[in-house]
C-alpha positions in Angstrom: 13.4 84.7 91.1 13.5 88.5 91.1 16.8 88.3 93.1 18.3 86.1 90.4 17.1 88.5 87.6 18.7 91.4 89.4 21.9 89.5 89.8 21.9 88.6 86.1 21.5 92.4 85.3 24.3 93.2 87.7 26.5 90.5 86.2 26.0 91.9 82.7 27.0 95.4 84.0 30.0 93.9 85.8 31.2 92.0 82.8 30.9 95.1 80.6 33.4 96.8 82.9 35.9 94.1 82.0 35.2 93.3 78.4 38.5 91.5 77.8 38.0 88.9 80.5 34.3 88.5 79.6 35.2 88.0 75.9 37.9 85.3 76.7 35.6 83.5 79.1 32.7 83.5 76.6 34.9 82.3 73.7 36.3 79.6 75.9 32.9 78.3 76.9 31.7 78.7 73.3 34.4 76.5 72.0 33.7 73.9 74.7 29.9 74.0 74.3 30.1 74.1 70.5 32.5 71.2 70.0 30.7 69.1 72.7 27.3 69.8 71.0 28.6 69.1 67.5 29.9 65.7 68.8 26.5 65.0 70.4 24.7 65.9 67.2 26.9 63.5 65.2 26.5 60.7 67.7 22.8 61.3 67.9 22.5 61.1 64.1 24.5 57.8 64.0 23.2 55.9 67.0 19.9 57.4 68.2 17.9 58.9 65.3 17.2 55.5 63.7 15.1 54.6 60.7 12.5 57.2 59.7 9.6 54.8 59.7 6.7 54.3 62.2 7.7 52.4 65.3 11.2 51.9 64.0 12.2 50.2 67.3 10.1 47.2 66.3 12.0 46.6 63.1 14.6 43.9 63.5 17.1 42.3 61.2 17.4 38.5 61.2 20.6 36.8 60.0 21.9 33.3 59.8 24.9 32.5 61.9 27.5 29.8 62.1 29.5 30.1 65.3 31.7 27.0 64.4 33.0 28.9 61.4 33.2 32.4 63.0 30.4 33.6 60.6 28.1 35.7 62.7 25.9 37.6 60.3 25.2 35.8 57.1 22.5 36.6 54.5 19.6 34.2 54.1 19.0 31.7 51.3 15.7 31.7 49.5 14.7 28.3 50.9 15.5 29.3 54.5 13.5 32.5 54.0 10.5 30.5 52.9 10.7 28.2 55.9 11.2 31.1 58.3 8.1 32.8 56.9 6.0 29.6 57.2 7.0 28.8 60.8 7.7 32.0 62.7 5.1 33.5 65.1 7.0 36.5 66.5 6.8 38.9 63.6 3.9 40.5 61.7 5.7 39.3 58.6 9.2 38.9 57.2 10.4 41.0 54.3 13.7 40.6 52.4 16.0 42.7 50.3 19.4 42.8 48.7 21.1 45.9 47.3 22.9 46.4 44.0 22.9 48.7 41.0 20.1 48.9 38.4 20.2 49.9 34.8 17.2 52.0 33.9 16.6 53.0 30.3 13.8 54.1 28.0 13.1 57.3 26.1 15.3 59.2 28.6 18.4 57.1 27.9 20.3 54.6 30.0 21.3 55.5 33.6 22.7 53.6 36.5 21.1 53.8 40.0 21.6 52.3 43.4 18.7 49.9 43.7 17.0 47.5 46.0 15.7 44.0 45.0 13.0 43.5 47.5 10.1 41.3 48.5 6.6 42.6 47.6 5.7 43.1 51.3 8.7 45.3 52.2 6.9 48.7 52.2 4.0 47.2 54.2 6.4 46.0 56.9 8.0 49.4 57.1 4.5 51.1 57.0 5.7 53.5 54.4 3.6 53.9 51.3 4.2 55.8 48.0 3.1 59.4 47.6 2.1 58.6 44.0 0.7 55.4 42.6 1.1 52.2 44.6 3.7 50.0 46.1 4.3 46.4 45.2 1.2 44.2 45.1 0.8 40.7 46.4 2.3 38.3 43.8 4.7 40.8 42.2 7.6 38.7 43.6 6.2 35.4 42.4 8.1 33.3 40.0 7.5 34.5 36.5 5.6 37.7 37.5 6.0 40.7 35.2 8.8 43.0 36.5 7.6 46.0 38.5 9.4 49.1 39.6 8.9 51.8 42.3 10.9 55.0 41.9 12.6 57.0 44.6 11.6 60.7 44.9 14.9 62.0 43.5 14.7 59.8 40.4 11.1 60.9 39.8 12.1 64.6 40.1 15.4 64.5 38.2 14.7 61.9 35.5 11.0 62.4 35.0 10.6 66.1 36.0 8.0 65.2 38.7 5.6 64.0 36.0 2.5 62.3 37.6 1.9 60.5 34.4 4.9 58.3 35.0 2.7 55.8 36.8 2.1 52.8 34.5 4.9 53.8 32.1 6.9 51.0 30.5 10.6 51.2 30.9 13.6 48.8 30.5 15.2 47.6 33.8 18.4 45.6 33.5 17.5 44.8 29.9 14.0 43.6 30.8 10.6 45.3 30.3 9.1 46.7 33.5 6.3 48.9 34.7 6.5 51.8 37.1 4.0 51.4 39.9 4.7 54.3 42.3 6.9 57.0 43.7 8.2 56.9 47.3 8.2 60.0 49.7 11.1 62.4 49.6 14.0 61.3 51.7 13.0 57.6 51.8 16.0 55.6 50.6 15.7 52.3 52.5 17.8 50.4 53.4 21.0 52.4 52.7 20.8 55.0 49.8 18.6 53.2 47.3 17.1 55.3 44.5 14.6 52.8 43.2 13.3 49.3 44.0 12.2 46.3 41.9 10.3 43.3 43.1 12.7 40.3 43.5 10.9 37.4 42.0 11.1 34.0 43.7 13.9 31.9 42.1 13.6 28.7 44.0 12.2 26.7 41.1 15.5 27.1 39.2 17.7 26.0 42.1 19.1 22.5 42.4 20.0 22.8 46.1 19.1 24.8 49.2 22.3 26.8 49.3 22.2 28.0 45.7 20.9 31.3 44.3 21.1 34.9 45.4 20.6 35.5 49.1 18.8 38.2 51.0 18.9 40.4 54.1 15.7 39.6 56.1 13.9 41.9 58.6 10.5 41.8 60.3 8.3 44.0 62.5 7.9 42.5 66.0 4.3 41.7 67.0 2.9 43.7 69.9 4.1 42.2 73.2 7.0 40.2 71.7 10.5 41.1 72.9 13.7 40.8 71.0 14.8 37.9 73.1 11.6 36.0 72.6 11.8 36.5 68.8 15.4 35.3 68.9 14.4 32.1 70.8 11.6 31.6 68.3 13.9 32.0 65.2 16.5 29.7 66.7 14.0 27.0 67.3 13.1 27.2 63.6 16.8 27.2 62.6 17.2 24.0 64.7 14.3 22.3 62.9 15.7 23.3 59.5 19.2 22.0 60.5 17.7 18.7 61.5 15.8 18.4 58.2 18.7 19.5 56.0 22.0 18.8 57.8 24.0 18.9 54.6 23.3 22.6 54.2 22.2 23.9 57.6 24.2 22.0 60.2 25.4 24.5 62.9 23.3 27.3 61.5 21.5 29.5 64.0 19.6 32.8 63.9 21.0 36.2 65.0 18.8 39.3 65.5 19.9 42.9 65.8 18.6 46.4 64.9 19.5 48.4 61.8 21.5 50.9 63.9 23.6 48.0 65.3 24.0 46.6 61.8 25.2 49.9 60.3 27.6 50.9 63.2 29.3 48.0 64.9 31.8 48.1 67.8 34.5 49.9 66.0 32.4 52.9 64.9 30.9 53.0 68.4 34.4 53.2 69.9 35.3 56.0 67.5 32.4 58.1 68.3 32.8 57.3 72.0 36.4 58.6 71.8 35.2 61.7 70.0 32.6 62.4 72.6 35.1 61.9 75.5 37.5 64.2 73.7 34.9 67.0 73.4 33.9 66.6 77.1 37.6 67.0 77.9 37.6 70.2 75.9 34.5 71.4 77.8 36.1 70.5 81.1 39.2 72.6 80.2 36.8 75.5 79.3 35.1 75.1 82.6 38.4 75.0 84.5 39.5 78.2 82.7 36.3 80.1 83.6 36.4 78.8 87.1 39.9 80.1 87.5 38.9 83.4 86.1 36.0 83.6 88.6 38.2 82.5 91.4 40.4 85.5 90.6 37.4 87.8 90.6 36.1 86.2 93.8 39.4 86.9 95.5 38.9 90.6 94.8 35.2 90.5 95.9 35.5 88.4 99.1 35.4 91.5 101.3 32.2 92.6 99.4 30.7 89.1 100.0 31.7 89.2 103.7 30.0 92.6 104.2 26.8 91.3 102.6 26.9 88.3 104.9 27.6 90.4 107.9 24.5 92.6 107.0 22.3 89.6 107.1 22.4 88.1 103.6 22.1 84.3 103.6 25.0 82.2 102.3 23.0 81.3 99.2 22.2 84.9 98.5 25.9 85.7 99.0 27.1 83.3 96.3 24.1 83.7 93.9 25.9 86.6 92.0 28.7 84.3 91.1 26.3 81.7 89.6 24.5 84.5 87.8 27.8 85.5 86.3 28.6 82.0 85.1 25.1 81.7 83.8 25.5 84.9 81.7 28.9 83.7 80.4 27.4 80.2 79.6 24.4 81.7 77.8 26.7 83.9 75.6 28.9 80.8 75.1 25.9 78.7 74.1 24.7 81.2 71.5 28.1 81.3 69.9 28.5 77.6 70.5 25.4 76.9 68.4 27.2 78.6 65.5 30.4 76.5 66.1 28.3 73.3 66.3 26.4 74.2 63.1 29.7 74.8 61.2 31.2 71.6 62.7 28.2 69.4 61.8 28.0 70.9 58.3 31.7 70.2 57.6 31.4 66.6 58.9 28.3 66.0 56.8 30.1 67.4 53.7 33.2 65.3 54.4 31.2 62.1 54.7 28.8 62.8 51.8 30.4 60.3 49.5 31.3 57.5 51.9 28.0 55.6 51.8 26.5 56.4 55.2 22.9 55.2 55.5 20.3 57.7 54.5 18.7 57.9 57.9 21.9 59.1 59.6 21.2 62.8 59.4 23.3 65.4 61.1 21.4 68.5 62.1 20.8 70.8 65.0 17.2 69.8 65.8 15.2 69.8 69.0 17.1 67.0 70.8 20.4 68.7 70.0 19.2 72.1 71.1 17.9 70.6 74.3 21.3 69.1 74.9 22.9 72.5 74.3 20.6 74.1 76.9 21.3 71.3 79.4 25.1 71.4 78.9 25.1 75.2 79.3 23.3 75.0 82.6 25.7 72.2 83.8 28.6 74.3 82.7 27.4 77.4 84.5 27.0 75.4 87.7 30.3 73.7 87.5 32.2 76.9 86.7 30.6 78.7 89.6 31.2 75.9 92.2 34.9 76.8 92.9 34.3 80.5 93.7 31.1 79.7 95.5 32.9 77.2 97.8 35.6 79.8 98.4 33.1 82.4 99.5 31.1 79.9 101.7 34.3 78.8 103.5 35.6 82.3 104.1 36.0 83.5 107.7 33.9 86.7 107.8 35.6 88.2 110.8 39.1 87.6 109.5 38.1 89.1 106.1 36.5 92.2 107.7 39.6 92.7 109.8 41.9 92.5 106.7 43.4 95.8 105.6 41.4 96.1 102.5 43.3 93.7 100.4 40.8 90.9 100.4 42.3 87.5 100.1 41.5 84.1 98.8 42.6 82.0 101.8 44.2 78.6 101.9 41.1 76.9 100.4 40.9 79.3 97.5 44.6 78.8 96.7 44.2 75.1 96.8 41.2 75.1 94.5 43.0 77.3 92.0 46.0 74.9 92.0 43.6 71.9 91.5 41.9 73.6 88.6 45.2 74.6 87.0 46.6 71.1 87.4 43.4 69.6 85.9 43.6 72.0 83.0 47.2 71.0 82.3 46.4 67.3 82.6 43.4 67.4 80.2 45.2 69.6 77.7 48.2 67.2 77.7 45.9 64.2 77.1 44.1 65.9 74.3 47.2 67.3 72.6 48.8 63.8 72.6 45.6 62.4 71.0 45.6 65.3 68.4 49.3 64.7 67.7 48.9 61.0 67.2 46.0 61.7 64.8 47.9 64.3 62.9 50.8 61.9 62.5 48.3 59.2 61.4 46.9 61.6 58.7 50.4 62.2 57.5 51.1 58.5 57.3 47.9 58.0 55.2 48.8 60.9 52.9 52.4 59.7 52.5 51.7 56.0 52.2 53.7 54.6 49.4 51.3 52.5 47.4 53.0 49.7 45.5 51.0 50.5 42.5 50.3 53.5 40.2 47.6 55.9 41.6 48.4 59.0 39.6 47.2 58.7 36.1 44.6 55.9 36.1 40.9 56.3 35.4 38.5 53.8 36.9 34.8 53.1 36.3 32.2 50.4 36.9 29.9 48.6 34.5 27.5 45.7 34.9 26.1 43.2 32.4 22.7 41.5 32.6 21.7 38.1 31.4 18.9 39.5 29.3 21.4 41.3 27.1 24.4 39.0 27.6 22.8 35.7 28.5 25.8 33.3 28.4 29.3 33.2 30.0 30.7 33.1 26.5 28.9 36.2 25.4 30.1 38.1 28.5 33.7 37.0 27.8 33.4 38.3 24.2 32.1 41.6 25.5 35.0 42.0 28.0 37.6 41.1 25.3 36.1 43.6 22.9 35.9 46.3 25.5 39.4 45.9 26.7 40.7 46.0 23.1 38.8 49.2 22.3 40.0 50.9 25.5 43.6 50.1 24.6 43.2 51.9 21.2 42.1 55.2 22.7 44.7 57.9 21.9 46.8 58.6 25.0 46.0 55.3 26.7 49.1 53.4 27.8 47.4 50.3 29.3 43.9 49.1 30.0 42.4 46.2 32.0 39.3 44.9 33.7 38.9 43.5 37.2 36.1 42.5 39.5 37.5 44.7 42.2 40.1 47.5 42.3 43.0 47.6 44.7 41.9 48.4 48.3 38.6 46.6 47.7 38.9 42.9 47.1 36.9 39.9 48.2 37.8 37.1 50.6 37.6 33.4 50.2 38.4 30.3 52.3 41.1 28.2 50.7 42.8 24.9 51.0 46.5 24.5 50.2 47.4 21.2 48.5 49.0 18.8 51.0 47.8 20.8 54.1 45.6 19.1 56.7 42.6 21.0 58.1 40.9 19.3 61.1 38.1 21.8 61.8 36.2 24.4 60.0 38.1 27.2 61.6 41.5 25.8 60.3 40.8 26.8 56.7 42.6 30.1 56.0 41.0 33.1 54.3 42.7 35.1 51.6 41.8 38.1 49.5 41.2 37.6 45.8 40.7 39.6 42.6 39.7 38.6 39.1 41.8 40.4 36.4 42.6 40.6 32.7 46.2 40.1 31.5 46.8 43.9 31.3 46.0 44.5 35.0 49.6 44.6 36.3 50.8 46.8 33.4 48.0 49.2 34.1 49.2 49.7 37.7 52.9 49.6 36.9 53.5 46.3 38.8 56.5 44.1 38.0 56.3 40.4 38.7 58.7 39.0 41.2 58.8 35.5 39.6 56.9 33.4 37.1 54.7 34.8 34.4 51.6 36.9 34.1 48.3 35.7 32.5 48.1 35.4 28.7 45.6 34.7 25.9 46.1 30.9 26.5 44.5 31.2 30.0 41.0 30.6 28.8 38.0 29.0 30.5 38.7 25.5 29.1 42.5 25.6 30.0 44.1 24.6 33.3 43.1 26.9 36.1 46.0 29.2 37.0 46.6 31.8 39.7 49.1 34.5 40.6 49.7 35.1 44.3 51.2 38.0 46.2 54.4 37.9 48.2 52.6 37.6 51.6 50.6 34.6 50.4 53.8 32.8 49.3 55.5 33.6 52.6 52.5 32.6 54.7 51.4 29.4 53.0 54.4 28.2 50.9 57.4 29.2 53.0 60.6 27.3 52.3 59.6 26.1 48.8 59.2 27.5 45.3 55.6 28.7 45.0 55.6 28.3 41.2 53.8 25.1 40.4 52.1 24.8 43.9 48.4 24.4 44.0 45.5 25.4 46.1 41.7 25.6 45.8 38.8 27.7 47.0 36.2 26.1 49.2 33.0 25.4 47.4 31.0 24.2 50.3 31.2 22.5 53.7 32.7 19.3 52.2 33.8 20.3 48.7 36.5 22.3 46.9 36.5 24.1 43.6 39.0 23.2 40.9 42.7 23.1 42.0 44.6 26.2 40.7 48.2 26.2 39.8 50.4 29.2 40.8 52.2 30.6 37.8 53.5 33.9 39.2 54.3 36.0 42.3 53.7 39.8 42.5 54.4 42.3 45.3 51.7 43.0 47.9 49.3 45.5 46.2 47.3 46.3 49.3 44.2 44.4 48.3 42.2 45.6 51.4 41.8 49.1 52.7 43.9 51.0 55.3 44.3 49.3 58.6 43.4 45.8 57.3 46.7 44.3 56.4 47.1 42.2 59.4 46.4 38.4 59.1 44.1 37.5 56.2 43.9 41.0 54.8 47.4 40.8 53.4 47.3 37.4 51.8 46.0 37.6 48.2 45.8 36.0 44.8 44.6 36.9 41.3 42.6 34.8 38.9 42.3 35.3 35.1 38.9 36.8 34.1 38.3 34.2 31.3 38.3 31.5 33.9 35.5 33.1 36.0 32.0 34.1 35.0 31.4 37.6 36.3 28.9 40.3 35.3 30.2 43.3 37.1 33.7 44.7 36.4 35.7 47.8 37.0 37.7 49.4 34.1 41.2 50.6 34.8 42.8 52.8 32.1 46.3 54.3 32.4 46.8 57.5 30.5 49.9 59.3 29.3 48.8 62.6 30.7 48.6 63.7 34.4 44.8 64.1 34.4 43.1 60.7 33.7 39.6 62.4 33.7 40.6 64.1 30.4 39.8 60.9 28.5 36.5 60.2 30.2 34.4 61.1 27.1 36.4 58.7 25.0 36.1 55.9 27.5 32.3 56.4 27.5 32.3 56.3 23.7 34.3 53.0 23.8 31.8 51.4 26.2 28.8 52.6 24.1 30.4 51.3 21.0 30.2 47.8 22.5 26.8 48.2 24.1 24.8 51.5 23.6 22.6 50.8 26.5 25.3 50.2 29.1 25.9 53.1 31.5 29.2 53.6 33.5 29.1 54.5 37.2 31.5 55.1 40.0 33.7 57.1 37.6 36.8 58.1 39.6 40.5 58.6 39.2 42.5 56.0 41.2 43.8 58.9 43.3 40.2 59.6 44.3 39.6 55.9 45.1 42.6 56.0 47.4 41.4 59.2 49.1 38.0 57.6 49.7 39.7 54.6 51.2 41.4 56.8 53.7 38.4 59.1 54.5 37.9 57.6 58.0 41.4 58.6 59.1 41.2 62.0 57.5 37.9 62.9 59.0 38.3 61.6 62.6 42.0 62.7 62.6 41.0 66.2 61.6 38.4 66.2 64.4 41.0 65.4 67.0 43.4 68.0 65.7 40.6 70.5 66.1 40.1 69.3 69.7 43.8 69.6 70.4 44.0 73.1 68.9 41.1 74.2 71.1 42.8 72.6 74.1 46.1 74.4 73.3 44.4 77.7 72.9 42.4 77.4 76.2 45.4 76.0 78.1 47.6 78.9 76.9 45.1 81.6 77.7 44.0 79.9 81.0 47.5 79.2 82.3 48.8 82.7 81.5 45.8 84.3 83.0 45.7 82.3 86.2 49.5 82.4 86.8 49.6 86.1 86.0 46.9 86.7 88.6 48.6 84.5 91.1 51.9 86.4 90.7 50.0 89.8 91.0 48.5 88.7 94.3 52.0 88.1 95.6 53.3 91.6 94.8 53.5 92.5 98.5 55.4 89.3 99.3 57.7 89.8 96.3 58.3 93.5 97.4 59.3 92.3 100.9 61.7 89.7 99.6 63.3 92.3 97.3 63.5 94.9 100.1 65.3 92.3 102.2 67.9 91.8 99.5 66.5 89.2 97.2 67.6 89.7 93.6 65.1 89.9 90.7 66.6 86.7 89.3 66.1 84.9 92.6 62.5 86.0 92.7 61.9 84.9 89.1 63.4 81.5 89.8 61.2 81.1 92.9 58.0 81.9 90.9 59.0 79.8 87.9 60.0 76.9 90.2 56.6 76.9 91.9 54.9 77.1 88.5 56.9 74.2 87.1 56.2 72.1 90.1 52.5 72.4 89.4 53.2 71.9 85.7 55.0 68.7 86.4 52.1 67.3 88.4 49.6 68.2 85.7 51.8 66.6 83.0 52.2 63.4 85.0 48.4 63.1 85.4 47.9 64.0 81.7 50.2 61.2 80.5 48.2 58.7 82.5 44.9 60.0 81.0 46.5 60.0 77.5 47.5 56.3 78.0 43.8 55.4 78.3 42.6 57.8 75.6 45.1 56.6 73.0 44.0 53.0 73.6 40.6 54.0 72.4 42.1 55.8 69.4 44.2 52.9 68.3 41.5 51.6 65.9 41.6 54.9 64.0 45.3 55.4 63.9 47.4 54.3 60.9 51.0 53.2 61.3 51.4 55.2 64.5 52.3 53.8 67.9 49.7 54.5 70.7 52.4 56.4 72.7 54.6 57.7 69.9 57.8 59.1 71.6 58.1 62.0 69.1 54.5 63.1 69.8 54.9 62.7 73.6 58.1 64.8 73.5 56.6 67.5 71.4 53.4 67.8 73.5 55.3 67.8 76.9 57.8 70.4 75.5 55.0 72.6 74.1 53.0 72.6 77.4 56.2 73.1 79.4 57.1 76.2 77.3 53.6 77.6 77.7 53.7 77.0 81.5 57.2 78.4 82.0 56.3 81.5 79.9 53.1 81.9 81.8 55.1 82.1 85.1 58.1 84.0 83.7 56.4 86.9 82.0 54.4 88.2 84.9 57.3 87.5 87.3 59.6 89.6 85.2 57.0 92.4 85.1 56.6 92.5 88.9 60.3 92.4 89.6 60.8 95.5 87.5 58.8 97.5 90.1 60.5 99.3 93.0 60.2 97.4 96.3 58.8 100.5 97.9 56.0 100.7 95.3 55.2 97.1 95.9 54.8 97.6 99.6 52.3 100.3 99.3 48.7 99.4 100.3 46.7 98.1 97.4 
């Protein structure tokens, strides 16, 4: 241990004598370690941190599934939930929730919050209790029970100024009197980002069939000794008994279990983070190759020193220990700087994803597991970087080295190792740069996407009506008509409309085209849909292709009508005039809703987000709002000015003039809605651009450094060639030709690696081919220029020396 300590001190002194090389090596390792650690921190936060509750690994979600209809994870009806609770034996209990928004009003005024409608036993199943007051009590979710409310910590602090007297206070929740029972701990926002919770009262008594009513997500805590597979078998036996008892509603229904992390990530996000982690490991490998090449150069100069030590009796291990000590010092410095790089990277990612709705438990921070990873990866980096020079030293012929005329020498093995490292660095840099180029082009495609609707001067917001204040469909339709009229009269407003969902965020429904035959459940197509008021297309500057738009005559009692987009007409009604054709939505296994007549065709307005326009994502239709009973709608207001947010206060006034207790939420310009829809491509694309930039930097520095050193070691050879009559141009061509040969091998391997890397990136690329010719050409050209210059510049410098000077002993 003392010997290692002495070698560490000597390594520090040695590196101080060559501060330039030490700085480059340390920065290279810092980039590699920092980016790799940042990626690990992000992956750990998403996949490994999990719910912040006791024994979170025992918490399991339980869904209904219907494989015959390709429906894997369906929410649970209230009747099925009651049967599950009565018959299951694998869980300590089953709790249920659904998420939504909640209006909270009282003396503090109306405000809208993300809320959870939950069973009374939810907190008990999670084993998390309020810090103030109590949780829900048994019976709080019974039919007809008084409404009760539990506050999140942030609401308690911001709305009620952390007042402990808030317990027992009467408030208005969604238009109904409620009582505050407790306050949850800081940071608790189960299941996603809920700010408060109300007890969801049993509504089965009002339902006329088992498949009616709101549905819930169900979870339970596994009993001790029960595995996930055993619980799955238990729940499927129950699902089978229910299907036998109620085939009309439950035929083919099974149970599917999975964890919260699996539910919130899925295969696509797993692939994305996997690709990111692979990319950062490639960056780290490039850094290791860079430092290994640098140490190989230093080892070449110190081989004679190592041979003398060995000849004087030092063991082989003791001979190579100084090289590992040197890499350990460089890795330690790189780790310290890398922590700073990781911190900045994690903070920027956290800020970039702050408004995209990631679950509350996905925290990104440099805590103990991440720091342990940094220590581990630094040690591994030091060992790998020191292997090449150590192998060179261990394979050196001591006698031949001591007989050498003082020049040292790397030997055949050392030269081969250097070439392997340089080739690997070129290959990895090529693969990463191609990935970065594709992601950069993807970002450009997202930013330049020509939306077929107006996104520049439209203000959007969300509102929700509740049955206590607007009890009938007629009263809700009167409210919507009145609100739309008031919005249209605001000075500076050119058009106003309401819709259940804005562009890029529509719902899907199974449909049946009149005259078509569907033999199995899977044959029914799925199409996107939106419910709109007549001014919708004017608000987004959309011109009809044929037919008419909706009018005041399209009321609830009139014939059901629909407007379809161009993709819908081409997919389902090709070869005939779509105007007058009819189709219906499926209302159940053996029933259809009312037939709707097509009265118009509009362009494709991108009803689903980026990357979802293949197959059913592109087919869409629009239904008039008066013919559907909805309670939640989005406002869309087109303004004459360039800044739609300038009329926000007037829009709020218009809403309050219709209902003083109705808060708006999700207030955004349409441009911001579009930006949020493309956040995934922006964030992950930027990450890969950073990885590519790091790879380019390290490849440039590494290639120039290694090839310069290689040329400098051939000064004597070059001097002899020139003394025998070789021209400087011939020598330069020789050096560049040898460098480009190595470059070509590295690029060929890099293109193969890039092929597999880009296959993983396909899911996060938008309108870019996996092997885009322009990107490939640019990357290959860039690396070729770097490689040629790295050979050319030192070769020109050496050929300027007199041959006699080159032949002098070194």
